[in-house]
C-alpha positions in Angstrom: 0.0 0.0 0.0 2.8 2.4 0.8 4.4 1.7 -2.6 1.1 2.5 -4.4 0.5 5.7 -2.4 4.1 6.9 -2.7 4.0 6.2 -6.5 0.7 8.1 -7.0 2.0 11.0 -4.9 5.4 11.3 -6.5 4.3 10.6 -10.1 1.4 13.1 -9.9 3.7 15.8 -8.6 6.3 15.4 -11.3 3.7 15.3 -14.1 1.9 18.4 -12.7 5.2 20.2 -12.6 5.7 19.2 -16.3 2.2 20.4 -17.2 2.6 23.6 -15.1 5.6 24.4 -17.3 3.4 24.1 -20.4 0.8 26.2 -18.7 3.1 29.0 -17.7 4.7 29.1 -21.1 1.3 29.3 -22.8 0.2 32.1 -20.6 3.4 34.1 -21.2 3.2 33.7 -25.0 -0.5 34.8 -25.0 -2.1 31.4 -25.7 -5.2 30.5 -23.8 -5.2 27.3 -21.6 -8.8 26.3 -21.1 -8.2 23.4 -18.7 -5.5 22.4 -16.2 -6.4 19.1 -14.8 -5.2 16.8 -12.0 -5.7 13.2 -13.3 -5.5 11.0 -16.3 -6.6 12.8 -19.5 -9.2 10.2 -20.7 -10.9 9.7 -17.3 -14.2 11.6 -16.5 -14.1 15.0 -14.9 -15.5 14.8 -11.4 -15.0 18.3 -10.1 -14.0 21.8 -11.0 -11.7 23.0 -8.2 -11.7 26.7 -9.2 -11.4 29.0 -12.2 -8.8 31.7 -13.0 -9.4 33.8 -16.0 -10.2 31.5 -18.9 -8.6 28.4 -17.2 -10.7 25.8 -15.4 -8.8 23.8 -12.8 -10.3 20.4 -12.6 -10.0 17.0 -11.0 -10.4 13.7 -13.0 -11.6 10.3 -11.8 -8.2 8.7 -12.1 -5.8 10.9 -10.0 -2.7 9.9 -11.9 -0.7 12.7 -13.6 -2.3 15.7 -15.2 -2.7 17.6 -18.4 -3.4 21.0 -19.9 -5.9 21.6 -22.7 -5.9 24.3 -25.4 -9.4 23.5 -26.6 -12.4 25.5 -25.4 -14.7 22.5 -25.5 -13.9 18.9 -24.8 -15.3 17.7 -28.1 -13.0 20.0 -30.1 -9.7 18.8 -31.4 -6.8 20.2 -29.3 -4.4 19.5 -32.2 -6.3 21.8 -34.5 -6.3 24.6 -31.9 -2.7 24.3 -31.1 -1.5 24.0 -34.7 -3.0 27.5 -35.4 -0.4 29.1 -33.2 3.0 30.4 -34.3 5.7 27.8 -34.5 8.0 29.7 -32.1 5.3 29.9 -29.5 4.6 26.2 -29.9 8.3 25.4 -29.5 8.5 27.4 -26.2 5.4 25.7 -24.8 6.5 22.2 -25.8 10.0 22.7 -24.3 8.8 24.3 -21.1 7.5 21.1 -19.5 10.8 19.4 -19.5 12.6 22.5 -18.5 10.4 22.8 -15.4 11.0 19.2 -14.6 14.8 19.6 -14.8 14.7 22.8 -12.7 12.4 21.1 -10.1 14.8 18.1 -10.0 17.7 20.4 -9.4 15.9 22.1 -6.5 14.8 18.8 -4.9 18.3 17.2 -5.3 20.0 20.2 -3.8 17.6 20.3 -0.8 18.0 16.6 -0.2 21.8 16.8 -0.2 21.7 19.9 2.0 19.6 18.3 4.6 20.3 14.6 4.2 24.0 14.8 3.6 24.7 18.1 5.5 26.6 19.3 2.5 27.5 23.0 2.2 25.3 24.9 -0.3 28.0 25.1 -3.0 28.8 21.4 -2.7 25.1 20.5 -2.8 24.6 22.5 -6.0 27.7 21.1 -7.7 26.6 17.5 -6.7 23.1 18.1 -8.1 24.5 19.4 -11.4 26.8 16.4 -11.6 23.8 14.0 -10.9 21.8 15.7 -13.6 24.7 15.3 -16.0 25.2 11.6 -15.1 21.4 10.8 -15.4 21.1 12.6 -18.7 24.0 10.8 -20.3 22.9 7.5 -18.8 19.4 7.9 -20.1 20.5 8.8 -23.6 22.9 5.8 -23.7 20.2 3.5 -22.4 17.7 4.5 -25.1 20.3 4.4 -27.8 21.5 1.0 -26.8 18.0 -0.3 -26.6 17.1 0.8 -30.1 20.5 -0.3 -31.6 20.1 -3.8 -30.2 22.9 -3.5 -27.7 20.7 -2.9 -24.7 18.2 -5.0 -22.7 14.6 -4.5 -21.7 15.6 -5.6 -18.2 17.2 -2.2 -17.7 13.8 -0.5 -18.0 11.3 0.0 -15.3 7.5 0.3 -15.8 4.9 1.7 -13.3 5.2 -1.4 -11.1 9.0 -1.0 -10.8 8.7 2.7 -10.2 6.1 2.1 -7.5 8.4 -0.4 -5.7 11.3 2.1 -5.8 8.9 4.9 -4.5 7.8 2.7 -1.7 11.4 1.9 -0.7 12.3 5.6 -0.8 9.3 6.4 1.4 10.2 3.7 3.9 13.7 5.1 4.0 12.5 8.5 5.1 11.2 11.8 3.8 14.6 13.0 2.5 15.0 9.9 0.5 11.6 10.4 -1.0 12.5 14.0 -1.9 15.7 12.7 -3.6 13.8 10.0 -5.5 11.2 12.5 -6.6 14.0 14.7 -8.0 15.4 11.8 -9.9 12.0 10.9 -11.3 11.3 14.5 -12.3 14.7 14.6 -14.0 14.1 11.3 -15.9 10.7 12.5 -17.0 12.1 15.8 -18.3 14.9 14.1 -20.2 12.7 11.3 -21.7 10.2 13.9 -22.9 13.0 15.7 -24.9 13.9 12.5 -26.8 13.0 12.8 -30.5 10.3 10.1 -30.5 6.6 10.4 -31.6 4.2 11.4 -28.9 7.0 12.9 -26.8 7.8 16.6 -26.6 11.0 16.0 -28.4 9.1 14.4 -31.2 6.9 17.5 -31.5 10.0 19.7 -31.6 11.4 17.6 -34.5 8.1 18.1 -36.3 8.4 21.9 -35.7 11.9 21.8 -37.2 10.6 19.9 -40.3 7.8 22.4 -40.7 10.3 25.3 -40.5 12.4 23.7 -43.2 9.4 23.0 -45.4 8.0 26.5 -44.6 4.6 24.9 -44.3 2.7 22.9 -41.6 2.2 19.2 -41.7 -1.4 18.1 -42.1 -3.6 17.3 -39.1 -3.9 13.8 -40.5 -0.1 13.4 -40.3 -0.1 14.7 -36.7 -2.8 12.1 -35.8 -0.9 9.2 -37.4 2.4 10.2 -35.7 0.6 10.6 -32.4 -1.3 7.3 -32.6 1.9 5.5 -33.6 3.9 7.0 -30.8 1.3 6.3 -28.1 0.9 2.7 -29.3 4.6 2.2 -29.2 5.0 3.5 -25.7 2.0 1.6 -24.5 3.6 -1.6 -25.7 6.9 -0.6 -24.2 5.2 0.1 -20.9 3.4 -3.3 -20.9 6.7 -5.1 -21.6 8.5 -3.1 -18.8 5.6 -3.9 -16.4 5.8 -7.6 -17.3 9.5 -7.5 -16.6 8.8 -5.7 -13.3 6.4 -8.4 -12.2 8.8 -11.2 -13.1 11.5 -9.5 -10.9 9.0 -9.2 -8.0 8.0 -12.9 -8.1 11.5 -14.2 -8.8 
């Protein structure tokens, strides 16, 4: 139970930080955000927490993660609305989620090292930067090796594996949970910048292609790329979860 609660708490926080980055960037570039939601995107809306200007802050049935919506109505296509905006604005908004995750990770890691390890501020900052560098390089190498055939799926963790790690961190104490949350936020930020469909990095690649073509890709192309990316990562998550379960029962 502790593992599940710790996972829900930590995962929701890092996703909300990510979405808050998108939200702030949209507001600063003059693009309306009509919904900021706590919860899984495709689950039913159960409550409106409050409204601020044009944004409705809501709670969804499955309280896992969160999202922002640029569509005024739920039956409208968010892709159509977002594609109408200038490319430079879209680029800033897309990048902001990962940037916020990395900044949040840096702050959490620094605090954890200051309190947990009693390091001086300068040492804690330098150690946090070094950790970010190591995790970034390690993540890129892991993904590259996986797709080049030199890696193994055993090195990946799905929701079950992350929940187990979150539970262990929670049992080890609050400072350990803070440090783990920082690492998870960092991993989420880095992964989202990778140039794969359905990830923010994939959307940035599409923006670069559009800039070179000097014309936008069709909505149909966006839909195909999005569906392909989501399907791929769903399969990857299922495989990683299967591996997690095997490790638990071994």
